[in-house]
C-alpha positions in Angstrom: 78.5 -28.0 86.2 76.0 -25.6 87.8 76.3 -24.4 91.4 79.3 -24.2 93.7 80.7 -25.8 96.8 82.4 -24.3 99.8 83.4 -27.1 102.2 86.5 -27.6 104.4 87.4 -30.7 106.3 90.5 -30.6 108.5 92.2 -32.8 111.1 94.8 -31.1 113.1 96.0 -30.0 116.5 95.1 -26.8 118.4 98.1 -24.5 118.5 96.8 -22.7 121.7 93.8 -22.8 124.0 90.6 -21.6 122.3 89.3 -18.2 123.1 85.5 -18.0 123.9 83.9 -14.6 123.9 80.3 -13.3 124.0 78.8 -10.9 121.6 76.8 -8.0 123.0 73.7 -10.1 122.2 75.0 -12.8 124.6 75.8 -15.2 121.8 79.0 -17.2 122.4 81.7 -17.5 119.7 84.9 -19.5 120.1 88.0 -18.8 118.0 90.8 -21.3 117.7 93.8 -22.1 115.5 94.8 -25.5 114.3 97.9 -26.8 112.5 97.9 -29.4 109.8 100.9 -31.0 108.2 101.6 -32.0 104.6 104.5 -33.7 103.0 106.4 -33.3 99.7 109.4 -34.9 98.1 112.0 -32.6 96.5 113.6 -33.3 93.1 116.6 -34.8 95.0 114.3 -37.3 96.7 114.4 -35.6 100.1 111.1 -35.7 102.1 110.0 -32.3 103.4 107.3 -31.4 105.9 105.2 -28.3 105.7 102.8 -27.0 108.4 99.7 -25.0 107.6 97.8 -22.9 110.2 94.1 -22.4 110.0 91.9 -19.9 111.9 88.6 -21.4 112.9 85.5 -19.7 114.2 82.8 -21.8 116.0 79.3 -20.6 116.7 76.4 -22.3 118.5 74.2 -23.7 115.7 70.5 -24.3 116.4 70.3 -26.5 119.5 73.9 -27.5 119.3 76.3 -25.6 121.6 79.4 -26.1 119.5 81.0 -22.8 120.6 80.6 -23.6 124.3 81.7 -27.2 123.9 84.8 -26.2 121.9 85.7 -23.5 124.4 85.3 -25.9 127.3 86.9 -29.1 126.1 89.6 -28.2 123.5 93.1 -27.3 124.8 96.4 -26.6 123.2 97.6 -29.8 121.5 94.1 -31.3 121.2 93.6 -33.4 118.1 90.3 -32.3 116.4 88.3 -32.9 113.2 86.6 -29.7 111.9 84.2 -29.4 109.1 82.8 -26.1 107.8 83.2 -23.5 105.1 85.7 -20.8 104.2 84.7 -17.2 104.8 86.7 -14.0 104.2 85.9 -10.9 106.2 87.3 -7.5 105.8 87.7 -4.4 108.0 89.5 -1.1 108.1 92.6 -1.2 110.3 93.6 1.6 112.7 96.1 2.8 110.1 93.3 3.1 107.5 94.4 0.1 105.5 91.9 -2.5 104.4 92.5 -5.8 106.2 91.3 -9.3 105.2 91.1 -12.5 107.1 90.0 -15.9 105.8 88.6 -18.3 108.4 87.0 -21.7 108.6 83.5 -21.2 109.9 82.9 -24.5 111.6 79.6 -26.4 111.5 80.8 -29.6 113.0 83.6 -30.5 115.5 84.6 -34.0 116.7 87.2 -34.6 119.3 89.7 -37.3 118.3 91.2 -38.0 121.7 89.9 -39.0 125.1 89.9 -36.4 127.9 93.4 -37.6 129.0 94.8 -36.3 125.7 95.7 -39.7 124.2 94.1 -41.1 121.1 92.9 -44.7 121.6 90.4 -46.4 123.8 87.6 -44.0 124.8 88.4 -41.6 122.0 85.6 -41.0 119.5 86.2 -42.8 116.3 85.9 -40.7 113.2 86.0 -41.6 109.5 86.1 -38.3 107.8 86.2 -39.8 104.3 84.0 -42.4 102.7 85.8 -45.8 102.1 87.7 -45.9 98.8 85.7 -47.0 95.8 88.0 -46.9 92.9 91.5 -46.2 94.2 91.2 -42.4 94.0 90.5 -39.7 96.5 91.8 -39.0 100.0 92.2 -42.7 101.1 94.4 -43.3 98.1 96.5 -40.2 98.9 97.2 -41.5 102.4 98.1 -44.9 101.0 100.7 -43.3 98.7 102.5 -41.9 101.8 101.7 -38.2 101.3 100.3 -37.9 104.8 101.7 -39.8 107.8 99.8 -39.0 111.0 102.5 -40.5 113.1 104.9 -37.8 111.9 102.8 -34.9 113.3 105.3 -33.1 115.6 102.8 -32.1 118.3 
């Protein structure tokens, strides 16, 4: 197969309030961190939960003011859908060591709760995956019990 693909889709909760800053050019950028959960079963049959943390960077794109909207409306605990691409950047630390950071560079954000913080009526409805077509893919994984959104601890 020719070509490549760099696409990330996450549904998770903000672990802190987003931080919006402005570059010297005046362009806003918002940084946030979200947590996602995954589940696994040990050889003994015990179900274990693991939490992964993702650094997300949001820029205004074209006429869409994603950075400003994310900075204004997202709060710690907000449930959010983020779509974007992975990007790794590097810099030299104060101690002279090379540092690396891999982030999700968001190009779409959807709030999954109403302003009151509860999912349900008034909350945007999002279907991040297409409907199942052959019993494979993300919808099948969820049906197998790998991901249980009701078990998210925050």
